[in-house]
mmCIF entry with sequence, helices, sheets and N, C-alpha, C, O atoms, coordinates in Angstrom:
data_MODEL
# 
_entry.id   MODEL 
# 
_entity.id                         1 
_entity.type                       polymer 
_entity.pdbx_number_of_molecules   1 
# 
_entity_poly.entity_id                      1 
_entity_poly.type                           'polypeptide(L)' 
_entity_poly.nstd_linkage                   no 
_entity_poly.nstd_monomer                   no 
_entity_poly.pdbx_seq_one_letter_code       MTFSSTGIRNREAGGYKMDGNLTLLGITKPIELDVKFRGIVPKDPFGNTKAV 
_entity_poly.pdbx_seq_one_letter_code_can   MTFSSTGIRNREAGGYKMDGNLTLLGITKPIELDVKFRGIVPKDPFGNTKAV 
_entity_poly.pdbx_strand_id                 A 
# 
loop_
_entity_poly_seq.entity_id 
_entity_poly_seq.num 
_entity_poly_seq.mon_id 
_entity_poly_seq.hetero 
1 1  MET n 
1 2  THR n 
1 3  PHE n 
1 4  SER n 
1 5  SER n 
1 6  THR n 
1 7  GLY n 
1 8  ILE n 
1 9  ARG n 
1 10 ASN n 
1 11 ARG n 
1 12 GLU n 
1 13 ALA n 
1 14 GLY n 
1 15 GLY n 
1 16 TYR n 
1 17 LYS n 
1 18 MET n 
1 19 ASP n 
1 20 GLY n 
1 21 ASN n 
1 22 LEU n 
1 23 THR n 
1 24 LEU n 
1 25 LEU n 
1 26 GLY n 
1 27 ILE n 
1 28 THR n 
1 29 LYS n 
1 30 PRO n 
1 31 ILE n 
1 32 GLU n 
1 33 LEU n 
1 34 ASP n 
1 35 VAL n 
1 36 LYS n 
1 37 PHE n 
1 38 ARG n 
1 39 GLY n 
1 40 ILE n 
1 41 VAL n 
1 42 PRO n 
1 43 LYS n 
1 44 ASP n 
1 45 PRO n 
1 46 PHE n 
1 47 GLY n 
1 48 ASN n 
1 49 THR n 
1 50 LYS n 
1 51 ALA n 
1 52 VAL n 
# 
_struct_asym.id          A 
_struct_asym.entity_id   1 
# 
loop_
_struct_sheet.id 
_struct_sheet.type 
_struct_sheet.number_strands 
_struct_sheet.details 
AA1 ? 3 ? 
AA2 ? 2 ? 
# 
loop_
_struct_sheet_order.sheet_id 
_struct_sheet_order.range_id_1 
_struct_sheet_order.range_id_2 
_struct_sheet_order.offset 
_struct_sheet_order.sense 
AA1 1 2 ? anti-parallel 
AA1 2 3 ? anti-parallel 
AA2 1 2 ? anti-parallel 
# 
loop_
_struct_sheet_range.sheet_id 
_struct_sheet_range.id 
_struct_sheet_range.beg_label_comp_id 
_struct_sheet_range.beg_label_asym_id 
_struct_sheet_range.beg_label_seq_id 
_struct_sheet_range.pdbx_beg_PDB_ins_code 
_struct_sheet_range.end_label_comp_id 
_struct_sheet_range.end_label_asym_id 
_struct_sheet_range.end_label_seq_id 
_struct_sheet_range.pdbx_end_PDB_ins_code 
_struct_sheet_range.beg_auth_comp_id 
_struct_sheet_range.beg_auth_asym_id 
_struct_sheet_range.beg_auth_seq_id 
_struct_sheet_range.end_auth_comp_id 
_struct_sheet_range.end_auth_asym_id 
_struct_sheet_range.end_auth_seq_id 
AA1 1 THR A 2  ? ASN A 10 ? THR A 2  ASN A 10 
AA1 2 TYR A 16 ? LEU A 24 ? TYR A 16 LEU A 24 
AA1 3 ILE A 27 ? VAL A 35 ? ILE A 27 VAL A 35 
AA2 1 ILE A 40 ? VAL A 41 ? ILE A 40 VAL A 41 
AA2 2 LYS A 50 ? ALA A 51 ? LYS A 50 ALA A 51 
# 
loop_
_atom_site.group_PDB 
_atom_site.id 
_atom_site.type_symbol 
_atom_site.label_atom_id 
_atom_site.label_alt_id 
_atom_site.label_comp_id 
_atom_site.label_asym_id 
_atom_site.label_entity_id 
_atom_site.label_seq_id 
_atom_site.pdbx_PDB_ins_code 
_atom_site.Cartn_x 
_atom_site.Cartn_y 
_atom_site.Cartn_z 
_atom_site.occupancy 
_atom_site.B_iso_or_equiv 
_atom_site.pdbx_formal_charge 
_atom_site.auth_seq_id 
_atom_site.auth_comp_id 
_atom_site.auth_asym_id 
_atom_site.auth_atom_id 
_atom_site.pdbx_PDB_model_num 
ATOM 1   N N  . MET A 1 1  ? -27.742 -3.630 -28.926 1.00 0.00 ? 1  MET A N  1 
ATOM 2   C CA . MET A 1 1  ? -28.895 -2.866 -28.525 1.00 0.00 ? 1  MET A CA 1 
ATOM 3   C C  . MET A 1 1  ? -29.996 -3.116 -29.548 1.00 0.00 ? 1  MET A C  1 
ATOM 4   O O  . MET A 1 1  ? -29.755 -3.072 -30.755 1.00 0.00 ? 1  MET A O  1 
ATOM 5   N N  . THR A 1 2  ? -31.200 -3.376 -29.059 1.00 0.00 ? 2  THR A N  1 
ATOM 6   C CA . THR A 1 2  ? -32.363 -3.519 -29.933 1.00 0.00 ? 2  THR A CA 1 
ATOM 7   C C  . THR A 1 2  ? -33.549 -2.782 -29.322 1.00 0.00 ? 2  THR A C  1 
ATOM 8   O O  . THR A 1 2  ? -33.660 -2.647 -28.104 1.00 0.00 ? 2  THR A O  1 
ATOM 9   N N  . PHE A 1 3  ? -34.429 -2.311 -30.198 1.00 0.00 ? 3  PHE A N  1 
ATOM 10  C CA . PHE A 1 3  ? -35.666 -1.680 -29.772 1.00 0.00 ? 3  PHE A CA 1 
ATOM 11  C C  . PHE A 1 3  ? -36.801 -2.368 -30.500 1.00 0.00 ? 3  PHE A C  1 
ATOM 12  O O  . PHE A 1 3  ? -36.731 -2.575 -31.711 1.00 0.00 ? 3  PHE A O  1 
ATOM 13  N N  . SER A 1 4  ? -37.853 -2.726 -29.764 1.00 0.00 ? 4  SER A N  1 
ATOM 14  C CA . SER A 1 4  ? -39.036 -3.352 -30.339 1.00 0.00 ? 4  SER A CA 1 
ATOM 15  C C  . SER A 1 4  ? -40.255 -2.540 -29.918 1.00 0.00 ? 4  SER A C  1 
ATOM 16  O O  . SER A 1 4  ? -40.566 -2.447 -28.730 1.00 0.00 ? 4  SER A O  1 
ATOM 17  N N  . SER A 1 5  ? -40.949 -1.950 -30.901 1.00 0.00 ? 5  SER A N  1 
ATOM 18  C CA . SER A 1 5  ? -42.123 -1.137 -30.610 1.00 0.00 ? 5  SER A CA 1 
ATOM 19  C C  . SER A 1 5  ? -43.289 -2.007 -30.159 1.00 0.00 ? 5  SER A C  1 
ATOM 20  O O  . SER A 1 5  ? -43.522 -3.084 -30.708 1.00 0.00 ? 5  SER A O  1 
ATOM 21  N N  . THR A 1 6  ? -44.021 -1.526 -29.149 1.00 0.00 ? 6  THR A N  1 
ATOM 22  C CA . THR A 1 6  ? -45.212 -2.231 -28.674 1.00 0.00 ? 6  THR A CA 1 
ATOM 23  C C  . THR A 1 6  ? -46.480 -1.417 -28.905 1.00 0.00 ? 6  THR A C  1 
ATOM 24  O O  . THR A 1 6  ? -47.585 -1.923 -28.705 1.00 0.00 ? 6  THR A O  1 
ATOM 25  N N  . GLY A 1 7  ? -46.332 -0.154 -29.326 1.00 0.00 ? 7  GLY A N  1 
ATOM 26  C CA . GLY A 1 7  ? -47.506 0.662  -29.586 1.00 0.00 ? 7  GLY A CA 1 
ATOM 27  C C  . GLY A 1 7  ? -47.150 2.107  -29.848 1.00 0.00 ? 7  GLY A C  1 
ATOM 28  O O  . GLY A 1 7  ? -46.038 2.554  -29.564 1.00 0.00 ? 7  GLY A O  1 
ATOM 29  N N  . ILE A 1 8  ? -48.122 2.838  -30.403 1.00 0.00 ? 8  ILE A N  1 
ATOM 30  C CA . ILE A 1 8  ? -47.946 4.263  -30.660 1.00 0.00 ? 8  ILE A CA 1 
ATOM 31  C C  . ILE A 1 8  ? -49.273 4.955  -30.379 1.00 0.00 ? 8  ILE A C  1 
ATOM 32  O O  . ILE A 1 8  ? -50.339 4.395  -30.636 1.00 0.00 ? 8  ILE A O  1 
ATOM 33  N N  . ARG A 1 9  ? -49.203 6.180  -29.849 1.00 0.00 ? 9  ARG A N  1 
ATOM 34  C CA . ARG A 1 9  ? -50.425 6.915  -29.526 1.00 0.00 ? 9  ARG A CA 1 
ATOM 35  C C  . ARG A 1 9  ? -50.218 8.407  -29.762 1.00 0.00 ? 9  ARG A C  1 
ATOM 36  O O  . ARG A 1 9  ? -49.100 8.916  -29.677 1.00 0.00 ? 9  ARG A O  1 
ATOM 37  N N  . ASN A 1 10 ? -51.324 9.103  -30.062 1.00 0.00 ? 10 ASN A N  1 
ATOM 38  C CA . ASN A 1 10 ? -51.287 10.553 -30.280 1.00 0.00 ? 10 ASN A CA 1 
ATOM 39  C C  . ASN A 1 10 ? -51.010 11.284 -28.983 1.00 0.00 ? 10 ASN A C  1 
ATOM 40  O O  . ASN A 1 10 ? -51.437 10.854 -27.912 1.00 0.00 ? 10 ASN A O  1 
ATOM 41  N N  . ARG A 1 11 ? -50.291 12.393 -29.085 1.00 0.00 ? 11 ARG A N  1 
ATOM 42  C CA . ARG A 1 11 ? -50.112 13.314 -27.958 1.00 0.00 ? 11 ARG A CA 1 
ATOM 43  C C  . ARG A 1 11 ? -51.015 14.506 -28.200 1.00 0.00 ? 11 ARG A C  1 
ATOM 44  O O  . ARG A 1 11 ? -51.238 14.898 -29.345 1.00 0.00 ? 11 ARG A O  1 
ATOM 45  N N  . GLU A 1 12 ? -51.536 15.083 -27.126 1.00 0.00 ? 12 GLU A N  1 
ATOM 46  C CA . GLU A 1 12 ? -52.403 16.262 -27.267 1.00 0.00 ? 12 GLU A CA 1 
ATOM 47  C C  . GLU A 1 12 ? -51.658 17.446 -27.861 1.00 0.00 ? 12 GLU A C  1 
ATOM 48  O O  . GLU A 1 12 ? -52.254 18.227 -28.603 1.00 0.00 ? 12 GLU A O  1 
ATOM 49  N N  . ALA A 1 13 ? -50.377 17.605 -27.560 1.00 0.00 ? 13 ALA A N  1 
ATOM 50  C CA . ALA A 1 13 ? -49.588 18.745 -28.025 1.00 0.00 ? 13 ALA A CA 1 
ATOM 51  C C  . ALA A 1 13 ? -49.047 18.533 -29.438 1.00 0.00 ? 13 ALA A C  1 
ATOM 52  O O  . ALA A 1 13 ? -48.258 19.351 -29.910 1.00 0.00 ? 13 ALA A O  1 
ATOM 53  N N  . GLY A 1 14 ? -49.441 17.476 -30.119 1.00 0.00 ? 14 GLY A N  1 
ATOM 54  C CA . GLY A 1 14 ? -48.919 17.153 -31.442 1.00 0.00 ? 14 GLY A CA 1 
ATOM 55  C C  . GLY A 1 14 ? -47.837 16.089 -31.324 1.00 0.00 ? 14 GLY A C  1 
ATOM 56  O O  . GLY A 1 14 ? -47.258 15.895 -30.255 1.00 0.00 ? 14 GLY A O  1 
ATOM 57  N N  . GLY A 1 15 ? -47.578 15.422 -32.395 1.00 0.00 ? 15 GLY A N  1 
ATOM 58  C CA . GLY A 1 15 ? -46.603 14.341 -32.378 1.00 0.00 ? 15 GLY A CA 1 
ATOM 59  C C  . GLY A 1 15 ? -47.210 13.080 -31.791 1.00 0.00 ? 15 GLY A C  1 
ATOM 60  O O  . GLY A 1 15 ? -48.429 12.965 -31.660 1.00 0.00 ? 15 GLY A O  1 
ATOM 61  N N  . TYR A 1 16 ? -46.352 12.140 -31.440 1.00 0.00 ? 16 TYR A N  1 
ATOM 62  C CA . TYR A 1 16 ? -46.795 10.844 -30.948 1.00 0.00 ? 16 TYR A CA 1 
ATOM 63  C C  . TYR A 1 16 ? -45.895 10.363 -29.812 1.00 0.00 ? 16 TYR A C  1 
ATOM 64  O O  . TYR A 1 16 ? -44.780 10.854 -29.634 1.00 0.00 ? 16 TYR A O  1 
ATOM 65  N N  . LYS A 1 17 ? -46.390 9.409  -29.062 1.00 0.00 ? 17 LYS A N  1 
ATOM 66  C CA . LYS A 1 17 ? -45.603 8.683  -28.070 1.00 0.00 ? 17 LYS A CA 1 
ATOM 67  C C  . LYS A 1 17 ? -45.473 7.253  -28.575 1.00 0.00 ? 17 LYS A C  1 
ATOM 68  O O  . LYS A 1 17 ? -46.477 6.617  -28.897 1.00 0.00 ? 17 LYS A O  1 
ATOM 69  N N  . MET A 1 18 ? -44.247 6.740  -28.648 1.00 0.00 ? 18 MET A N  1 
ATOM 70  C CA . MET A 1 18 ? -44.028 5.359  -29.055 1.00 0.00 ? 18 MET A CA 1 
ATOM 71  C C  . MET A 1 18 ? -43.548 4.574  -27.848 1.00 0.00 ? 18 MET A C  1 
ATOM 72  O O  . MET A 1 18 ? -42.545 4.918  -27.222 1.00 0.00 ? 18 MET A O  1 
ATOM 73  N N  . ASP A 1 19 ? -44.279 3.512  -27.532 1.00 0.00 ? 19 ASP A N  1 
ATOM 74  C CA . ASP A 1 19 ? -43.898 2.630  -26.435 1.00 0.00 ? 19 ASP A CA 1 
ATOM 75  C C  . ASP A 1 19 ? -43.130 1.448  -27.014 1.00 0.00 ? 19 ASP A C  1 
ATOM 76  O O  . ASP A 1 19 ? -43.368 1.034  -28.148 1.00 0.00 ? 19 ASP A O  1 
ATOM 77  N N  . GLY A 1 20 ? -42.211 0.915  -26.223 1.00 0.00 ? 20 GLY A N  1 
ATOM 78  C CA . GLY A 1 20 ? -41.476 -0.242 -26.695 1.00 0.00 ? 20 GLY A CA 1 
ATOM 79  C C  . GLY A 1 20 ? -40.538 -0.781 -25.648 1.00 0.00 ? 20 GLY A C  1 
ATOM 80  O O  . GLY A 1 20 ? -40.479 -0.286 -24.522 1.00 0.00 ? 20 GLY A O  1 
ATOM 81  N N  . ASN A 1 21 ? -39.807 -1.798 -26.035 1.00 0.00 ? 21 ASN A N  1 
ATOM 82  C CA . ASN A 1 21 ? -38.834 -2.445 -25.161 1.00 0.00 ? 21 ASN A CA 1 
ATOM 83  C C  . ASN A 1 21 ? -37.438 -2.227 -25.716 1.00 0.00 ? 21 ASN A C  1 
ATOM 84  O O  . ASN A 1 21 ? -37.168 -2.535 -26.877 1.00 0.00 ? 21 ASN A O  1 
ATOM 85  N N  . LEU A 1 22 ? -36.552 -1.695 -24.882 1.00 0.00 ? 22 LEU A N  1 
ATOM 86  C CA . LEU A 1 22 ? -35.163 -1.474 -25.242 1.00 0.00 ? 22 LEU A CA 1 
ATOM 87  C C  . LEU A 1 22 ? -34.320 -2.522 -24.541 1.00 0.00 ? 22 LEU A C  1 
ATOM 88  O O  . LEU A 1 22 ? -34.387 -2.670 -23.321 1.00 0.00 ? 22 LEU A O  1 
ATOM 89  N N  . THR A 1 23 ? -33.523 -3.253 -25.318 1.00 0.00 ? 23 THR A N  1 
ATOM 90  C CA . THR A 1 23 ? -32.639 -4.265 -24.756 1.00 0.00 ? 23 THR A CA 1 
ATOM 91  C C  . THR A 1 23 ? -31.195 -3.819 -24.965 1.00 0.00 ? 23 THR A C  1 
ATOM 92  O O  . THR A 1 23 ? -30.783 -3.512 -26.083 1.00 0.00 ? 23 THR A O  1 
ATOM 93  N N  . LEU A 1 24 ? -30.442 -3.787 -23.882 1.00 0.00 ? 24 LEU A N  1 
ATOM 94  C CA . LEU A 1 24 ? -29.041 -3.384 -23.910 1.00 0.00 ? 24 LEU A CA 1 
ATOM 95  C C  . LEU A 1 24 ? -28.263 -4.327 -23.009 1.00 0.00 ? 24 LEU A C  1 
ATOM 96  O O  . LEU A 1 24 ? -28.573 -4.451 -21.824 1.00 0.00 ? 24 LEU A O  1 
ATOM 97  N N  . LEU A 1 25 ? -27.267 -4.986 -23.554 1.00 0.00 ? 25 LEU A N  1 
ATOM 98  C CA . LEU A 1 25 ? -26.436 -5.940 -22.809 1.00 0.00 ? 25 LEU A CA 1 
ATOM 99  C C  . LEU A 1 25 ? -27.279 -7.013 -22.113 1.00 0.00 ? 25 LEU A C  1 
ATOM 100 O O  . LEU A 1 25 ? -26.995 -7.409 -20.982 1.00 0.00 ? 25 LEU A O  1 
ATOM 101 N N  . GLY A 1 26 ? -28.326 -7.477 -22.814 1.00 0.00 ? 26 GLY A N  1 
ATOM 102 C CA . GLY A 1 26 ? -29.163 -8.553 -22.293 1.00 0.00 ? 26 GLY A CA 1 
ATOM 103 C C  . GLY A 1 26 ? -30.223 -8.133 -21.287 1.00 0.00 ? 26 GLY A C  1 
ATOM 104 O O  . GLY A 1 26 ? -30.951 -8.982 -20.772 1.00 0.00 ? 26 GLY A O  1 
ATOM 105 N N  . ILE A 1 27 ? -30.324 -6.853 -20.999 1.00 0.00 ? 27 ILE A N  1 
ATOM 106 C CA . ILE A 1 27 ? -31.323 -6.340 -20.053 1.00 0.00 ? 27 ILE A CA 1 
ATOM 107 C C  . ILE A 1 27 ? -32.374 -5.567 -20.837 1.00 0.00 ? 27 ILE A C  1 
ATOM 108 O O  . ILE A 1 27 ? -32.048 -4.643 -21.582 1.00 0.00 ? 27 ILE A O  1 
ATOM 109 N N  . THR A 1 28 ? -33.640 -5.950 -20.665 1.00 0.00 ? 28 THR A N  1 
ATOM 110 C CA . THR A 1 28 ? -34.751 -5.311 -21.377 1.00 0.00 ? 28 THR A CA 1 
ATOM 111 C C  . THR A 1 28 ? -35.576 -4.463 -20.414 1.00 0.00 ? 28 THR A C  1 
ATOM 112 O O  . THR A 1 28 ? -35.958 -4.908 -19.332 1.00 0.00 ? 28 THR A O  1 
ATOM 113 N N  . LYS A 1 29 ? -35.837 -3.234 -20.840 1.00 0.00 ? 29 LYS A N  1 
ATOM 114 C CA . LYS A 1 29 ? -36.659 -2.307 -20.050 1.00 0.00 ? 29 LYS A CA 1 
ATOM 115 C C  . LYS A 1 29 ? -37.671 -1.639 -20.970 1.00 0.00 ? 29 LYS A C  1 
ATOM 116 O O  . LYS A 1 29 ? -37.362 -1.358 -22.128 1.00 0.00 ? 29 LYS A O  1 
ATOM 117 N N  . PRO A 1 30 ? -38.900 -1.377 -20.459 1.00 0.00 ? 30 PRO A N  1 
ATOM 118 C CA . PRO A 1 30 ? -39.865 -0.629 -21.269 1.00 0.00 ? 30 PRO A CA 1 
ATOM 119 C C  . PRO A 1 30 ? -39.486 0.848  -21.299 1.00 0.00 ? 30 PRO A C  1 
ATOM 120 O O  . PRO A 1 30 ? -39.065 1.406  -20.286 1.00 0.00 ? 30 PRO A O  1 
ATOM 121 N N  . ILE A 1 31 ? -39.639 1.480  -22.468 1.00 0.00 ? 31 ILE A N  1 
ATOM 122 C CA . ILE A 1 31 ? -39.363 2.913  -22.591 1.00 0.00 ? 31 ILE A CA 1 
ATOM 123 C C  . ILE A 1 31 ? -40.481 3.567  -23.398 1.00 0.00 ? 31 ILE A C  1 
ATOM 124 O O  . ILE A 1 31 ? -41.278 2.893  -24.051 1.00 0.00 ? 31 ILE A O  1 
ATOM 125 N N  . GLU A 1 32 ? -40.516 4.897  -23.336 1.00 0.00 ? 32 GLU A N  1 
ATOM 126 C CA . GLU A 1 32 ? -41.484 5.711  -24.071 1.00 0.00 ? 32 GLU A CA 1 
ATOM 127 C C  . GLU A 1 32 ? -40.694 6.792  -24.804 1.00 0.00 ? 32 GLU A C  1 
ATOM 128 O O  . GLU A 1 32 ? -39.894 7.501  -24.193 1.00 0.00 ? 32 GLU A O  1 
ATOM 129 N N  . LEU A 1 33 ? -40.918 6.918  -26.112 1.00 0.00 ? 33 LEU A N  1 
ATOM 130 C CA . LEU A 1 33 ? -40.205 7.892  -26.921 1.00 0.00 ? 33 LEU A CA 1 
ATOM 131 C C  . LEU A 1 33 ? -41.170 8.930  -27.485 1.00 0.00 ? 33 LEU A C  1 
ATOM 132 O O  . LEU A 1 33 ? -42.295 8.594  -27.855 1.00 0.00 ? 33 LEU A O  1 
ATOM 133 N N  . ASP A 1 34 ? -40.735 10.192 -27.552 1.00 0.00 ? 34 ASP A N  1 
ATOM 134 C CA . ASP A 1 34 ? -41.476 11.241 -28.243 1.00 0.00 ? 34 ASP A CA 1 
ATOM 135 C C  . ASP A 1 34 ? -41.065 11.188 -29.710 1.00 0.00 ? 34 ASP A C  1 
ATOM 136 O O  . ASP A 1 34 ? -39.873 11.250 -30.015 1.00 0.00 ? 34 ASP A O  1 
ATOM 137 N N  . VAL A 1 35 ? -42.027 11.074 -30.626 1.00 0.00 ? 35 VAL A N  1 
ATOM 138 C CA . VAL A 1 35 ? -41.714 11.003 -32.053 1.00 0.00 ? 35 VAL A CA 1 
ATOM 139 C C  . VAL A 1 35 ? -42.628 11.930 -32.842 1.00 0.00 ? 35 VAL A C  1 
ATOM 140 O O  . VAL A 1 35 ? -43.726 12.265 -32.398 1.00 0.00 ? 35 VAL A O  1 
ATOM 141 N N  . LYS A 1 36 ? -42.156 12.343 -34.025 1.00 0.00 ? 36 LYS A N  1 
ATOM 142 C CA . LYS A 1 36 ? -42.941 13.145 -34.958 1.00 0.00 ? 36 LYS A CA 1 
ATOM 143 C C  . LYS A 1 36 ? -42.891 12.478 -36.316 1.00 0.00 ? 36 LYS A C  1 
ATOM 144 O O  . LYS A 1 36 ? -41.860 11.939 -36.715 1.00 0.00 ? 36 LYS A O  1 
ATOM 145 N N  . PHE A 1 37 ? -44.004 12.516 -37.021 1.00 0.00 ? 37 PHE A N  1 
ATOM 146 C CA . PHE A 1 37 ? -44.073 12.003 -38.388 1.00 0.00 ? 37 PHE A CA 1 
ATOM 147 C C  . PHE A 1 37 ? -43.858 13.174 -39.329 1.00 0.00 ? 37 PHE A C  1 
ATOM 148 O O  . PHE A 1 37 ? -44.615 14.144 -39.298 1.00 0.00 ? 37 PHE A O  1 
ATOM 149 N N  . ARG A 1 38 ? -42.834 13.094 -40.162 1.00 0.00 ? 38 ARG A N  1 
ATOM 150 C CA . ARG A 1 38 ? -42.516 14.189 -41.074 1.00 0.00 ? 38 ARG A CA 1 
ATOM 151 C C  . ARG A 1 38 ? -42.785 13.846 -42.535 1.00 0.00 ? 38 ARG A C  1 
ATOM 152 O O  . ARG A 1 38 ? -42.626 14.695 -43.412 1.00 0.00 ? 38 ARG A O  1 
ATOM 153 N N  . GLY A 1 39 ? -43.186 12.619 -42.798 1.00 0.00 ? 39 GLY A N  1 
ATOM 154 C CA . GLY A 1 39 ? -43.511 12.252 -44.168 1.00 0.00 ? 39 GLY A CA 1 
ATOM 155 C C  . GLY A 1 39 ? -42.846 10.956 -44.592 1.00 0.00 ? 39 GLY A C  1 
ATOM 156 O O  . GLY A 1 39 ? -42.258 10.240 -43.781 1.00 0.00 ? 39 GLY A O  1 
ATOM 157 N N  . ILE A 1 40 ? -42.953 10.673 -45.884 1.00 0.00 ? 40 ILE A N  1 
ATOM 158 C CA . ILE A 1 40 ? -42.416 9.454  -46.477 1.00 0.00 ? 40 ILE A CA 1 
ATOM 159 C C  . ILE A 1 40 ? -41.298 9.836  -47.450 1.00 0.00 ? 40 ILE A C  1 
ATOM 160 O O  . ILE A 1 40 ? -41.444 10.769 -48.239 1.00 0.00 ? 40 ILE A O  1 
ATOM 161 N N  . VAL A 1 41 ? -40.195 9.113  -47.385 1.00 0.00 ? 41 VAL A N  1 
ATOM 162 C CA . VAL A 1 41 ? -39.111 9.256  -48.355 1.00 0.00 ? 41 VAL A CA 1 
ATOM 163 C C  . VAL A 1 41 ? -39.353 8.190  -49.423 1.00 0.00 ? 41 VAL A C  1 
ATOM 164 O O  . VAL A 1 41 ? -39.476 7.012  -49.087 1.00 0.00 ? 41 VAL A O  1 
ATOM 165 N N  . PRO A 1 42 ? -39.424 8.574  -50.706 1.00 0.00 ? 42 PRO A N  1 
ATOM 166 C CA . PRO A 1 42 ? -39.807 7.617  -51.739 1.00 0.00 ? 42 PRO A CA 1 
ATOM 167 C C  . PRO A 1 42 ? -39.004 6.315  -51.717 1.00 0.00 ? 42 PRO A C  1 
ATOM 168 O O  . PRO A 1 42 ? -39.601 5.252  -51.545 1.00 0.00 ? 42 PRO A O  1 
ATOM 169 N N  . LYS A 1 43 ? -37.732 6.348  -51.878 1.00 0.00 ? 43 LYS A N  1 
ATOM 170 C CA . LYS A 1 43 ? -36.909 5.142  -51.871 1.00 0.00 ? 43 LYS A CA 1 
ATOM 171 C C  . LYS A 1 43 ? -35.503 5.492  -51.368 1.00 0.00 ? 43 LYS A C  1 
ATOM 172 O O  . LYS A 1 43 ? -34.935 6.518  -51.742 1.00 0.00 ? 43 LYS A O  1 
ATOM 173 N N  . ASP A 1 44 ? -34.954 4.617  -50.512 1.00 0.00 ? 44 ASP A N  1 
ATOM 174 C CA . ASP A 1 44 ? -33.566 4.787  -50.120 1.00 0.00 ? 44 ASP A CA 1 
ATOM 175 C C  . ASP A 1 44 ? -32.683 4.074  -51.154 1.00 0.00 ? 44 ASP A C  1 
ATOM 176 O O  . ASP A 1 44 ? -33.211 3.480  -52.094 1.00 0.00 ? 44 ASP A O  1 
ATOM 177 N N  . PRO A 1 45 ? -31.351 4.118  -51.002 1.00 0.00 ? 45 PRO A N  1 
ATOM 178 C CA . PRO A 1 45 ? -30.480 3.470  -51.998 1.00 0.00 ? 45 PRO A CA 1 
ATOM 179 C C  . PRO A 1 45 ? -30.711 1.955  -52.146 1.00 0.00 ? 45 PRO A C  1 
ATOM 180 O O  . PRO A 1 45 ? -30.292 1.357  -53.137 1.00 0.00 ? 45 PRO A O  1 
ATOM 181 N N  . PHE A 1 46 ? -31.375 1.344  -51.162 1.00 0.00 ? 46 PHE A N  1 
ATOM 182 C CA . PHE A 1 46 ? -31.624 -0.097 -51.209 1.00 0.00 ? 46 PHE A CA 1 
ATOM 183 C C  . PHE A 1 46 ? -33.024 -0.420 -51.755 1.00 0.00 ? 46 PHE A C  1 
ATOM 184 O O  . PHE A 1 46 ? -33.410 -1.586 -51.819 1.00 0.00 ? 46 PHE A O  1 
ATOM 185 N N  . GLY A 1 47 ? -33.782 0.618  -52.149 1.00 0.00 ? 47 GLY A N  1 
ATOM 186 C CA . GLY A 1 47 ? -35.107 0.417  -52.705 1.00 0.00 ? 47 GLY A CA 1 
ATOM 187 C C  . GLY A 1 47 ? -36.228 0.347  -51.678 1.00 0.00 ? 47 GLY A C  1 
ATOM 188 O O  . GLY A 1 47 ? -37.356 -0.002 -52.024 1.00 0.00 ? 47 GLY A O  1 
ATOM 189 N N  . ASN A 1 48 ? -35.939 0.674  -50.417 1.00 0.00 ? 48 ASN A N  1 
ATOM 190 C CA . ASN A 1 48 ? -36.942 0.616  -49.355 1.00 0.00 ? 48 ASN A CA 1 
ATOM 191 C C  . ASN A 1 48 ? -37.620 1.964  -49.154 1.00 0.00 ? 48 ASN A C  1 
ATOM 192 O O  . ASN A 1 48 ? -36.963 3.002  -49.232 1.00 0.00 ? 48 ASN A O  1 
ATOM 193 N N  . THR A 1 49 ? -38.926 1.965  -48.898 1.00 0.00 ? 49 THR A N  1 
ATOM 194 C CA . THR A 1 49 ? -39.657 3.181  -48.553 1.00 0.00 ? 49 THR A CA 1 
ATOM 195 C C  . THR A 1 49 ? -39.475 3.435  -47.067 1.00 0.00 ? 49 THR A C  1 
ATOM 196 O O  . THR A 1 49 ? -39.567 2.502  -46.269 1.00 0.00 ? 49 THR A O  1 
ATOM 197 N N  . LYS A 1 50 ? -39.217 4.686  -46.676 1.00 0.00 ? 50 LYS A N  1 
ATOM 198 C CA . LYS A 1 50 ? -38.950 5.029  -45.277 1.00 0.00 ? 50 LYS A CA 1 
ATOM 199 C C  . LYS A 1 50 ? -39.891 6.120  -44.799 1.00 0.00 ? 50 LYS A C  1 
ATOM 200 O O  . LYS A 1 50 ? -40.220 7.033  -45.556 1.00 0.00 ? 50 LYS A O  1 
ATOM 201 N N  . ALA A 1 51 ? -40.326 6.034  -43.551 1.00 0.00 ? 51 ALA A N  1 
ATOM 202 C CA . ALA A 1 51 ? -41.052 7.110  -42.894 1.00 0.00 ? 51 ALA A CA 1 
ATOM 203 C C  . ALA A 1 51 ? -40.039 7.905  -42.082 1.00 0.00 ? 51 ALA A C  1 
ATOM 204 O O  . ALA A 1 51 ? -39.172 7.329  -41.424 1.00 0.00 ? 51 ALA A O  1 
ATOM 205 N N  . VAL A 1 52 ? -40.149 9.225  -42.128 1.00 0.00 ? 52 VAL A N  1 
ATOM 206 C CA . VAL A 1 52 ? -39.205 10.079 -41.385 1.00 0.00 ? 52 VAL A CA 1 
ATOM 207 C C  . VAL A 1 52 ? -39.953 10.970 -40.412 1.00 0.00 ? 52 VAL A C  1 
ATOM 208 O O  . VAL A 1 52 ? -39.335 11.759 -39.697 1.00 0.00 ? 52 VAL A O  1 
# 
């Protein structure tokens, strides 16, 4: 399973809508996800900065 984001947009009620393509067992379909930005985590155990 893979997800590839194609865009993000503000929602009027707060939060965001993330558009993208979800591939499962070789079949790809466009999907829309409800997401919220909660901040930045300084560093994970691998040294990467993450948005949550």
